[in-house]
C-alpha positions in Angstrom: -1.9 27.9 -45.1 1.5 26.5 -44.5 2.0 28.8 -41.5 -1.3 27.5 -40.1 -0.2 23.9 -40.4 3.1 24.7 -38.7 1.4 26.5 -35.8 -1.1 23.6 -35.4 1.8 21.1 -35.4 3.7 23.0 -32.8 0.6 23.2 -30.6 0.2 19.4 -30.9 3.8 19.0 -29.8 3.2 21.2 -26.8 0.2 19.2 -25.6 2.1 16.4 -23.9 4.2 18.8 -21.8 1.1 20.7 -20.8 -0.6 17.5 -19.8 2.5 16.5 -17.9 2.5 19.8 -16.1 -1.2 19.5 -15.2 -0.7 16.0 -13.8 2.2 17.2 -11.7 0.2 20.0 -10.3 -2.7 17.6 -9.6 -0.4 15.2 -7.8 0.8 18.0 -5.6 -2.7 19.1 -4.8 -3.8 15.5 -4.2 -1.0 14.9 -1.8 -1.8 18.2 0.0 -5.4 17.3 0.5 -4.5 13.7 1.6 -2.0 15.1 4.1 -4.7 17.5 5.5 -7.3 14.7 5.8 -9.6 15.7 2.9 -9.9 12.2 1.7 -12.9 12.5 -0.6 -11.2 15.4 -2.4 -7.9 13.6 -2.6 -9.6 10.5 -3.9 -11.4 12.5 -6.6 -8.1 14.1 -7.7 -6.2 10.8 -7.9 -9.1 9.3 -9.8 -8.8 12.1 -12.4 -5.0 11.5 -12.6 -5.3 7.7 -13.2 -7.9 8.5 -15.9 -5.3 10.7 -17.6 -2.2 8.5 -16.9 -3.3 4.9 -16.0 0.3 3.8 -15.9 1.2 6.1 -13.0 1.4 3.6 -10.1 1.8 6.3 -7.4 -1.6 7.8 -8.2 -3.2 4.4 -7.9 -1.5 3.9 -4.5 -2.5 7.3 -3.3 -6.1 6.8 -4.4 -6.1 3.5 -2.5 -4.8 5.3 0.6 -7.6 7.8 0.3 -10.2 5.1 0.1 -8.6 3.2 3.0 -9.1 6.3 5.2 -12.7 6.5 4.0 -13.1 2.8 5.0 -13.7 1.7 1.4 -11.4 -1.3 2.0 -12.5 -3.2 -1.1 -11.8 -0.2 -3.3 -8.5 0.4 -1.6 -7.5 -3.2 -2.2 -8.5 -3.0 -5.9 -6.4 0.1 -6.4 -3.4 -1.4 -4.6 -3.6 -4.3 -7.0 -3.5 -1.9 -10.0 -0.5 -0.2 -8.4 1.3 -3.5 -7.8 0.7 -4.6 -11.4 2.7 -1.5 -12.4 5.3 -1.5 -9.6 5.7 -4.7 -7.6 8.8 -3.7 -5.7 7.6 -1.3 -3.0 6.8 -2.7 0.4 4.5 0.2 1.4 2.0 -0.8 -1.4 1.9 -4.4 -0.2 1.4 -3.1 3.3 -1.6 -1.1 2.4 -3.0 -4.0 0.3 -2.5 -6.3 3.2 -4.2 -4.0 5.6 -7.1 -3.6 3.2 -7.5 -7.4 2.9 -7.5 -7.7 6.7 -10.4 -5.2 7.0 -12.5 -7.3 4.7 -11.3 -10.6 6.3 -9.3 -11.8 3.3 -6.6 -13.1 5.6 -5.0 -15.5 3.0 -4.5 -12.6 0.6 -3.1 -10.4 3.4 -0.6 -13.2 4.3 0.6 -13.1 0.7 0.9 -9.3 0.7 2.9 -9.2 3.9 5.1 -12.0 2.7 6.0 -9.9 -0.3 6.5 -6.9 1.9 8.9 -8.9 4.0 10.8 -10.0 0.9 11.5 -6.4 0.3 11.9 -5.1 3.9 12.7 -8.1 6.1 13.4 -6.1 9.2 9.9 -4.5 9.5 8.4 -5.9 12.7 4.9 -4.7 11.9 4.9 -6.8 8.8 5.9 -9.8 10.8 3.3 -9.1 13.4 0.5 -8.6 10.9 1.3 -11.8 9.1 1.3 -13.8 12.3 -2.0 -12.2 13.2 -3.4 -13.3 9.8 -2.2 -16.9 10.3 -4.0 -17.0 13.7 -7.2 -15.6 12.1 -7.3 -18.4 9.5 -6.8 -21.0 12.2 -3.1 -21.9 11.6 -2.2 -21.6 15.3 1.1 -23.5 15.0 2.5 -21.1 12.3 1.1 -18.1 14.1 2.9 -19.1 17.3 6.1 -19.8 15.5 6.0 -16.3 13.9 5.2 -14.6 17.2 8.0 -16.4 19.0 10.4 -15.4 16.2 9.2 -11.8 16.6 9.8 -11.8 20.4 13.3 -13.2 19.9 14.2 -10.4 17.6 12.2 -7.7 19.5 11.8 -8.8 23.1 10.1 -5.6 24.1 7.1 -5.7 21.8 3.9 -5.5 23.8 1.5 -6.2 20.8 3.4 -9.4 20.0 3.3 -10.5 23.7 -0.4 -9.9 23.8 -1.0 -11.9 20.6 1.1 -14.8 22.0 -1.0 -14.8 25.1 -4.2 -14.9 23.0 -2.8 -17.8 20.8 -1.8 -19.8 23.9 -5.2 -19.2 25.5 -7.1 -20.0 22.3 -9.1 -16.8 22.4 -9.8 -14.2 19.8 -6.9 -11.8 19.5 -7.4 -8.6 21.6 -4.5 -6.9 19.8 -5.5 -5.5 16.4 -3.1 -5.5 13.4 -0.6 -2.7 13.3 -2.3 0.2 11.5 -1.3 1.9 8.4 0.9 4.9 9.2 -0.4 8.4 9.3 -0.8 11.0 6.6 2.9 10.9 5.7 2.5 7.3 4.6 2.2 8.4 1.0 5.9 9.5 0.8 6.8 5.9 -0.3 10.2 5.7 1.4 11.0 2.5 -0.4 11.5 4.5 -3.6 14.8 5.7 -2.1 16.2 2.2 -2.6 14.8 1.7 -6.1 16.9 -0.6 -8.1 18.5 -2.3 -5.1 15.5 -4.5 -4.2 15.7 -8.1 -5.1 13.1 -9.5 -7.5 10.1 -11.1 -5.9 7.7 -13.8 -7.1 4.6 -12.9 -9.0 1.9 -11.4 -6.9 -0.8 -13.9 -5.7 -3.9 -11.8 -5.1 
């Protein structure tokens, strides 16, 4: 009897490591299917992962990216918010959240998202452009023009910004679309390489 209790106890101790191994394998498979464009499959895999480990922010982010590619922009935004609650110091997550908000015309929320992204990565011109685009969409033409002029001072050869400026001056709907989320490799989260060096940011205003 004592031997049986000991064996059972050892099995229970092994369960966390087995679960951890399974989650790691599932993450690898989810990334592979996401990279290959099987977005429904990757979304299902990451959905299972967050059910097992709801505190794993990367799985929330990758599920959001899968949904974004499937044009479920509301779902992508919700998953980004879950990821940001767990990890508010990665610009790529704010970018995806901002792009999701743009797709459902929540421009105010997108402005907040890109502002946080710029707090972390101030030299990303796409973030500057998308925020200017959102200011124009909500009717704040003065701020939008100031932002675009700043963009063109820093990056004089930026065709999208030049086009947006012409649209603002002419008072017409922007012909230039916001800068799109990067391709399949977007999930690599390059901001993680500078983890611990990012300055603290304000609480997220969703």
